[in-house]
Residue, then its C-alpha position, 0 to 999 in steps of 0.5 A: x197768500x199773505x195773512x192779514x188781521x182786521x179790526x171791526x169797531x162798534x164806535x157806539x160801544x167803544x166810546x160809551x164804554x170808554x166814557x164810563x171808564x173815565x167819567x162813570x157814565x156812558x154819555x159820549x158828549x161828556x168826554x173828549x177823544x183823541x181818535x187817531x191815538x185810540x185807533x193806533x193803540x188798537x192797531x198796535x195791540x192787534x198786530x202784536x197779538x196776531x203777528x200779522x199786518x193789519x188789512x184795515x180798521x172798519x169803523x162803524x157809527x151812526x152818521x152825525x148829520x141829518x140823512x146819515x152824513x158824517x160829522x166833522x169828527x167822523x170825516x177826520x176818522x175816515x181820512x186816517x190811513x187804513x181806516x174805512x168809515x162805515x156809517x148807519x143812520x139815526x132815527x127820529x128818536x135818536x137811535x142808531x139804525x143799520x150799524x149792526x147789520x152792516x157789521x154782520x154783513x161785512x164780517x160774513x163777506x170777509x169770511x166767505x172770501x177769506x180776506x183775513x184770518x183773524x177779526x178783532x171785534x170791538x163790541x159787546x152787542x149780543x146782536x152780533x153773535x150770529x155774525x161771529x158764528x157765520x165767520x167762524x163757520x168759514x174758518x176765521x177766528x173772531x176775538x173780542x176786544x173789550x174796554x176794561x172797567x176799573x176792576x180789569x174786567x170786560x165792560x158791557x159784553x154780552x155773555x152769548x157773544x163771549x161764549x161764541x167768540x174765540x177769546x176775549x181780550x182787554x184793550x190796553x187801559x193806558x190807551x183808553x186813559x190817554x186818549x179819552x179825557x173827561x170834560x167835567x170839572x173836577x169837584x175839588x175845583x168848584x168854588x166853595x161859595x157854591x156850597x153855602x147860600x145864605x138863608x137857602x137850602x144847602x143843596x141849592x133847591x129851586x125856588x130859593x129866595x135870592x139874596x139882597x144885592x143879587x141879580x138873576x139873568x133875564x129869563x132865569x125867573x121864568x125858567x126857574x133857575x137859581x140866582x147868579x153868583x155875585x159879580x166881583x166888585x159888587x156891594x156885597x163884596x166891598x170891604x167896609x174900609x179902604x186903605x188909601x195912599x197918603x196924598x200931599x196937601x195942595x199949596x194955599x189956604x184950605x177951603x173952609x166949610x161952605x153952605x149946604x149943597x144947593x139943589x142939583x137943578x139950580x144954576x149958580x148966579x151972582x158973584x159966587x158963580x165960578x168963572x167960565x173955565x175955572x174948573x179947567x185950572x189944574x189945581x181946581x181939576x185936581x181938587x175935583x178928582x181928589x175931593x175937598x179933603x185931598x183924598x180920592x173918592x172911593x169907587x162906587x159899587x155897580x148899579x143894579x141896572x148893570x148887574x141885571x145885564x150880567x148873563x150867565x156863561x157856565x152851569x155849575x155841575x151837581x155836587x157828588x159826595x166826596x165819600x161816594x165812589x163810582x159804581x160799576x156793573x162788576x164792582x162786587x166781583x160777580x159778573x153782571x152784578x152791581x153794588x145794588x144786588x138787592x134791587x134798584x134804590x133811590x140812592x142808586x138812581x140819584x148816583x146815576x142821575x148826578x153822574x150823567x148831569x156832571x158829564x152833560x154840564x161839561x159841554x152844555x150852555x146856560x141856553x141849553x139848560x133853559x131849553x131843557x127845562x122848558x121841554x119838561x117832561x120830555x127828556x132828550x133821547x141821548x140823555x134818556x138812553x144814557x140814564x137807562x143804560x147806566x142804571x142797568x149797568x150799575x144795578x146788573x138788571x137788564x130789563x128796567x121795570x116801569x116803576x124804576x123808569x118813572x122814578x129815574x125820570x122824576x129824580x132827573x128833573x128834580x136834580x135838573x131844577x137844582x142846577x145853577x148858572x154862573 
């Protein structure tokens, strides 16, 4: 009987850990993933390590549609060769259900029937420890395939799972970096005009008084949003002098000074009234277009009514200090410990919140920001879980106490109110 290997992928772990490696936060919506390239990289590594052909990849995730159905990305994954899509479901609070149970049952079934000889488990969940023991009891080897952090260590793999597995391997870092890309804007590409606002807080705090000539999009004032940036060509950006090209004089006598301008509603009568169609004469029409002195009139600035109709199209991500480096769960070199080894500080909480918002704004729209602010103090489930997971990972503290949770959510809303829209 020919021997095979198999790969069991916990998509939640793989994508969240890959997002943490690339963006510094586990928010999956903040990255763009080339799933075929990522899966092919896992297959090549497993076949090379085991020396056996792959039977199939079992891809476990929560259904992206109501009722547990696959979304468009999961449909494409399920159509890949040698890939079996196994979906759980999402609860009303956004938590995945049934994924770990499916993985454990499938591992036990493969082990009892000796379908494969080696299972490569891409997960770090402690709940799978008993399933690993069951598979080993039936003679299978179980190897952990973990996402590497920036120090080349397994990211977010439970100690119990590492202890019971037959070994821990790291996924090729080049495979992750090539297949997972951040959607966030590079801080170096953010325009400098966003860093300073006249007569306003340097950090863009909410409630700043808009400058004269600026305009807010409809609904921004009610939502507490920052004023939109000046539109190109507005009066605030017009130069004081305009260099106009020389215009050749028109043949004939130049018009002399005339009487003061009449009332705009008055109609000219008598001999001074222009003849019908006189303004259609080429010379007269050229005079109207160029002005009485033969110089074209300067372009007028947009009216306030035009500026008021400008609607924001993007969200400016929060600024992260250039001297700040991403913090990881193993940045000190000690397993399971973060840079903040003495506890959770406000600086650490701010770093987590800023990084999550940078990833969130990469795919969010101004309308989503308005809805988020309207829902205060309720934080959407995916954002709340990401905040807690990243804080736990960076601090090395598994159980976040209530004081830290309240502070984390308060700082989240403080930074959300500072977001601007362009």
